[in-house]
Each structure stands twice: as structure tokens, then as C-alpha cells.
C-alpha positions in Angstrom: 6.4 183.9 107.2 4.3 182.1 109.6 5.7 180.4 112.7 4.9 176.6 112.9 3.6 175.5 116.3 4.5 172.1 117.8 1.0 170.8 117.1 1.5 171.5 113.4 4.9 169.9 113.0 5.1 166.6 111.2 7.9 165.3 113.4 8.7 166.0 117.1 11.9 167.9 117.7 14.6 167.1 120.2 16.3 169.9 122.1 20.0 170.1 121.2 22.9 172.5 121.4 25.0 172.0 118.4 27.1 174.2 116.1 26.3 174.5 112.5 27.2 176.4 109.4 24.7 177.9 106.9 26.2 177.8 103.5 25.1 180.1 100.6 26.8 178.3 97.6 25.7 180.8 95.1 27.4 183.6 97.1 30.4 181.6 98.3 29.6 182.7 101.9 29.0 180.8 105.2 27.5 181.9 108.5 27.8 180.1 111.8 24.7 179.2 113.7 23.6 177.2 116.8 21.1 174.4 116.4 18.6 174.6 119.3 16.2 171.8 118.3 16.3 169.1 115.6 14.2 166.5 113.9 14.3 164.4 110.8 12.1 167.1 109.2 13.7 170.4 110.3 15.4 172.5 112.9 15.4 175.8 114.8 18.6 177.7 114.3 19.9 180.6 116.4 21.6 183.3 114.3 22.9 186.8 115.1 20.4 188.2 112.6 18.2 186.5 109.9 18.8 189.5 107.7 20.4 188.5 104.5 19.8 184.7 105.0 18.2 183.5 101.8 14.9 181.4 101.8 16.9 178.3 100.9 20.4 177.2 101.8 22.6 174.2 102.9 23.1 173.5 106.6 26.2 171.5 107.8 26.0 170.3 111.4 29.0 169.8 113.6 30.4 166.3 113.3 28.6 165.7 110.0 30.0 166.0 106.6 26.8 165.8 104.5 25.0 169.1 104.0 21.2 169.3 104.4 19.3 171.5 102.0 16.9 173.7 104.0 14.1 176.1 103.3 13.1 178.8 105.8 9.6 178.3 107.3 9.7 181.2 109.8 12.0 184.0 111.1 12.3 185.9 114.3 14.9 188.5 115.4 17.6 185.9 116.3 16.1 182.5 115.2 14.9 180.8 112.0 12.9 177.7 111.6 13.8 175.5 108.7 12.4 172.4 106.9 14.8 169.9 105.4 14.2 169.2 101.7 
């Protein structure tokens, strides 16, 4: 997967440090993550490892109840970039 540069993003992202949960409904599993930047269009998530994280999942941010459906745009050893559907 190709990493998206700031120039190619549709919306500018704001640096944040928030907790989140990646939810794989079809597997009944969840994985904690840290949100490092966020926009209306997507986010950068820090994870222990992107291995096993599917290409699409739901993200629930701390202090929010509504999940956001995401698709992975890029992966690195401890981060993933997602776009909100």
C-alpha cells in the first residue's frame, strides 16, 4: 500500500493524542490503538503491529460512541493510515 503524503490528502489533519479501539466485527475482536492525527477524512493510528489488521474495520474513538468505518490506505511497522468511509 502506498503512503499518502500531506500534499495529496483531501483534508488537513490535526495532531492529537487520543485512545481508540479497532473493532473487527466479523471476528468478534478488538484492538486498542492511539490516534496521532485526525481529520474529517481519515486518521493515523499507532498500533503495536499492523499484522492481522484487516483492510477495513470500525474505529471507535475515546469519548465517542459512534463507530467510524475505515479502510486502510497505508501501513508501516507500527502505524496505519486510514480513510473514513
